[in-house]
C-alpha positions in Angstrom: 45.9 -52.9 -52.6 44.8 -52.8 -49.0 42.4 -50.0 -49.8 40.9 -52.1 -52.7 40.6 -55.2 -50.4 38.8 -53.2 -47.7 36.4 -51.8 -50.3 35.6 -55.3 -51.6 35.0 -56.6 -48.1 32.0 -54.3 -47.6 28.5 -55.8 -47.9 26.8 -55.4 -51.2 24.7 -52.2 -51.5 26.7 -50.0 -49.1 28.2 -48.0 -52.0 24.7 -47.3 -53.2 23.6 -46.3 -49.6 26.5 -43.9 -49.3 25.7 -42.3 -52.6 22.1 -41.8 -51.5 23.2 -40.1 -48.3 25.5 -37.9 -50.3 22.8 -37.0 -52.7 20.5 -36.0 -49.8 23.3 -33.9 -48.3 23.6 -32.1 -51.7 19.9 -31.2 -51.6 20.4 -29.7 -48.1 23.4 -27.7 -49.2 26.2 -29.9 -47.7 28.0 -29.6 -51.0 28.1 -26.7 -53.4 27.5 -29.0 -56.3 24.1 -30.1 -57.5 25.3 -33.6 -57.7 27.7 -35.4 -55.3 31.3 -35.3 -56.5 32.8 -38.3 -58.2 34.7 -39.9 -55.4 36.4 -43.2 -55.0 34.8 -45.9 -52.8 37.2 -45.1 -50.0 36.6 -41.4 -50.2 32.8 -42.0 -50.3 32.9 -43.9 -47.0 35.1 -41.3 -45.3 32.7 -38.6 -46.4 29.8 -40.7 -45.2 31.4 -41.1 -41.8 32.1 -37.4 -41.5 28.6 -36.6 -42.5 27.2 -39.0 -39.9 29.3 -37.4 -37.2 28.2 -34.0 -38.2 24.5 -35.0 -38.1 25.0 -36.5 -34.6 26.6 -33.4 -33.3 23.9 -31.2 -34.9 21.2 -33.3 -33.2 22.9 -33.0 -29.8 23.6 -29.2 -30.1 21.1 -27.7 -32.4 22.1 -24.2 -33.6 19.7 -21.5 -32.4 17.6 -23.9 -30.2 16.7 -22.4 -26.8 18.5 -23.9 -23.9 16.4 -26.0 -21.6 15.7 -24.5 -18.2 14.4 -26.2 -15.1 10.7 -26.2 -14.5 9.8 -23.6 -11.9 6.0 -23.8 -12.1 3.6 -21.2 -13.5 3.4 -18.2 -11.2 0.1 -16.8 -10.3 -0.1 -13.0 -10.1 -2.2 -11.7 -7.2 -2.4 -7.9 -7.9 1.3 -8.0 -8.8 2.2 -10.7 -6.3 3.2 -13.9 -8.0 3.2 -17.4 -6.6 6.5 -19.3 -6.7 7.3 -22.9 -5.7 9.0 -21.4 -2.5 6.1 -19.6 -0.8 8.6 -17.6 1.2 10.4 -16.2 -1.8 9.2 -12.6 -2.4 10.9 -10.9 -5.4 12.0 -7.2 -5.0 9.1 -6.2 -7.2 6.6 -8.0 -5.0 8.1 -6.4 -1.9 7.9 -3.0 -3.4 4.3 -3.5 -4.4 3.4 -4.7 -0.9 5.2 -1.8 0.6 3.3 0.6 -1.6 -0.1 -0.8 -1.0 0.1 -2.0 2.6 3.1 -0.4 4.2 5.0 -3.6 5.2 8.6 -2.9 6.1 11.0 -5.9 5.7 12.6 -8.2 8.3 13.0 -7.7 12.0 16.4 -6.6 13.3 18.7 -9.5 13.8 18.6 -9.3 17.6 14.8 -9.4 17.6 14.8 -12.5 15.3 17.2 -14.3 17.6 15.0 -13.5 20.5 11.8 -14.7 18.7 13.3 -17.9 17.2 15.7 -18.8 20.0 14.6 -17.6 23.5 10.8 -17.7 23.0 10.9 -20.8 20.9 12.7 -22.7 23.7 10.4 -21.8 26.6 8.5 -25.0 27.0 6.3 -23.8 29.9 5.2 -20.9 27.8 4.5 -23.2 24.9 2.4 -25.6 27.0 0.5 -22.7 28.5 -0.3 -21.3 25.1 -1.4 -24.6 23.7 -3.8 -25.0 26.7 -5.3 -21.6 26.0 -5.7 -22.4 22.3 -7.4 -25.7 23.1 -10.1 -23.8 25.0 -10.6 -21.5 22.0 -10.7 -24.4 19.5 -14.5 -24.3 18.9 -14.4 -20.5 18.3 -11.5 -20.8 15.8 -13.3 -23.5 13.8 -16.7 -21.7 13.8 -15.3 -18.3 12.8 -12.9 -19.7 10.3 -15.5 -21.7 8.5 -17.8 -18.7 8.2 -15.2 -16.8 6.2 -13.5 -19.8 4.5 -10.2 -19.1 6.3 -7.8 -21.9 7.1 -8.1 -22.6 10.8 -4.4 -23.6 10.9 -3.5 -20.1 9.8 -5.6 -18.6 12.6 -4.1 -21.0 15.1 -0.6 -20.4 14.0 -0.9 -16.6 14.2 -2.5 -16.8 17.6 0.2 -19.3 18.8 2.9 -16.9 17.7 1.4 -13.7 19.0 0.4 -15.1 22.3 3.9 -16.3 23.0 5.4 -13.0 22.1 3.0 -10.8 24.0 4.5 -8.2 26.3 3.9 -8.8 30.0 0.8 -6.9 31.2 0.0 -5.3 27.8 -3.4 -7.0 27.7 -4.5 -5.8 31.1 -7.4 -3.4 30.7 -5.5 -0.6 32.6 -2.5 -1.0 30.4 -4.6 -1.2 27.2 -6.6 1.9 28.0 -3.5 3.8 29.0 -2.6 4.3 25.3 0.9 2.9 25.8 0.3 0.0 23.4 -1.0 0.2 19.8 -2.1 -3.4 19.5 -4.2 -5.5 21.9 -5.5 -9.0 22.5 -4.6 -12.5 21.4 -3.8 -11.6 17.8 -2.2 -8.2 18.6 -4.6 -6.1 16.5 -5.1 -2.4 16.6 -8.1 -0.2 16.4 -7.2 0.6 12.8 -8.3 -2.9 11.8 -11.7 -2.1 13.2 -11.8 1.0 11.0 -10.9 -1.2 8.0 -13.7 -3.6 8.7 -16.2 -0.7 9.1 -16.7 -1.3 12.9 -15.3 2.1 13.9 -15.4 5.5 12.3 -12.2 7.1 10.8 -12.4 9.8 13.5 -13.6 8.0 16.6 -14.5 9.7 19.8 -12.7 8.8 23.1 -15.6 6.7 24.1 -15.6 4.8 20.8 -11.8 4.2 21.2 -12.4 2.9 24.7 -15.1 0.6 23.4 -12.9 -0.6 20.5 -10.1 -1.5 23.0 -12.5 -3.5 25.1 -13.5 -5.4 21.9 -9.9 -6.1 21.1 -9.3 -7.5 24.6 -12.2 -9.9 24.3 -10.7 -13.2 23.1 -13.7 -14.2 20.9 -14.0 -10.8 19.4 -10.3 -10.6 18.8 -10.4 -13.9 16.9 -13.4 -12.7 14.9 -11.4 -9.6 13.9 -8.4 -11.7 12.9 -10.6 -13.8 10.7 -12.2 -10.7 9.3 -8.7 -9.2 8.6 -7.6 -12.2 6.5 -10.9 -12.2 4.7 -10.5 -8.5 3.9 -6.9 -9.0 2.7 -7.9 -12.0 0.5 -10.4 -9.7 -1.3 -7.8 -7.0 -1.7 -5.3 -9.4 -3.2 -7.9 -10.9 -5.5 -7.5 -14.3 -3.8 -10.6 -16.5 -4.2 -12.7 -15.9 -1.1 -15.2 -18.7 -1.6 -12.9 -21.5 -0.6 -10.3 -22.2 2.0 -6.6 -21.9 1.1 -4.8 -25.3 1.3 -1.1 -25.0 1.0 -0.3 -28.7 1.2 -1.3 -29.3 -2.4 -0.9 -26.0 -4.1 2.1 -23.6 -4.5 -0.4 -20.8 -5.3 -2.3 -21.3 -2.0 1.0 -21.5 -0.1 2.2 -18.2 -1.5 -1.2 -16.6 -0.7 -1.0 -17.9 2.9 2.6 -16.6 3.2 1.5 -13.2 1.9 -1.4 -13.0 4.3 0.9 -13.8 7.2 3.3 -11.1 6.0 0.6 -8.5 5.8 -0.6 -9.3 9.3 2.7 -8.6 11.0 4.5 -6.5 8.4 7.9 -8.2 8.9 9.5 -10.3 6.2 10.6 -13.0 8.6 7.1 -13.5 10.0 5.7 -15.8 7.2 8.5 -18.3 7.9 7.5 -18.6 11.6 3.8 -18.9 10.7 4.2 -21.5 8.0 6.4 -23.5 10.3 3.8 -23.3 13.1 1.2 -24.5 10.6 3.0 -27.8 10.3 3.5 -28.2 14.0 2.3 -31.7 15.0 1.0 -30.5 18.4 -1.1 -27.7 16.8 -2.6 -30.2 14.3 -3.4 -32.6 17.2 -5.0 -29.7 19.1 -7.3 -28.8 16.2 -8.0 -32.1 14.6 -7.5 -34.5 17.5 -4.5 -36.4 15.9 -0.9 -35.7 15.1 -0.3 -35.3 11.4 3.1 -36.9 10.6 2.8 -36.6 6.8 2.7 -32.8 6.3 3.9 -31.0 3.3 6.9 -28.7 3.8 4.9 -26.0 2.0 2.1 -25.8 4.5 
């Protein structure tokens, strides 16, 4: 009796709607019969509720549908080196390719990292002295960087780091010509880079080596060689050489800049220091005459 009363309380037409849903379910194989079974009104509504629940579950968890994954950006492959949202994230395959092609060799020993990040980073007199020297070289950095479409902040950051980590006396002409040091000058470049740029033969004479060391010790020539090095590496990595890399608005450019920094020093922890220096407010003020307080973390 209660079941009959509940059936009669339903609005007119619901039995017909239930039958229509059941017929559509038959067409999609919900029942093994070609026609919906002959059910009582109460059984029809129970079947309808079960079918509605099943369709809702199917919509939420579709069978065989691929699981959504977070967007990670479209990587750009630069001769096997891909760009990722984190420009400092090098995959094992990328590191292996860089090692094969350029001979880079992983991170510094932990003690050396602590010295670089802790001791040198906290020496304020050394920092101020380096900034003053870079300010004098500002016109040279801008002129040479613009000529090769190299980001001047990259040049400044590398010089800022290398000058602060220079060994005492290594850039004195006597020490440089003694053969005790393999790299010289502001950017710590070797005569091998002059060979790469076609400025020195592969088998130089002693006089040519002496001339090359003098060139490396000259601040302007050293900066020109550093700009030339990054220009050469951009070509080898198939990075567009007709424009300046701008990391603040492009994950691809940021990864390319991190790779260039990595290839300059050959240590895996070096790009982090360089990209950090590229967003240093004092370095921005030195180059552009103002402190940039709205920098992207990917610079």
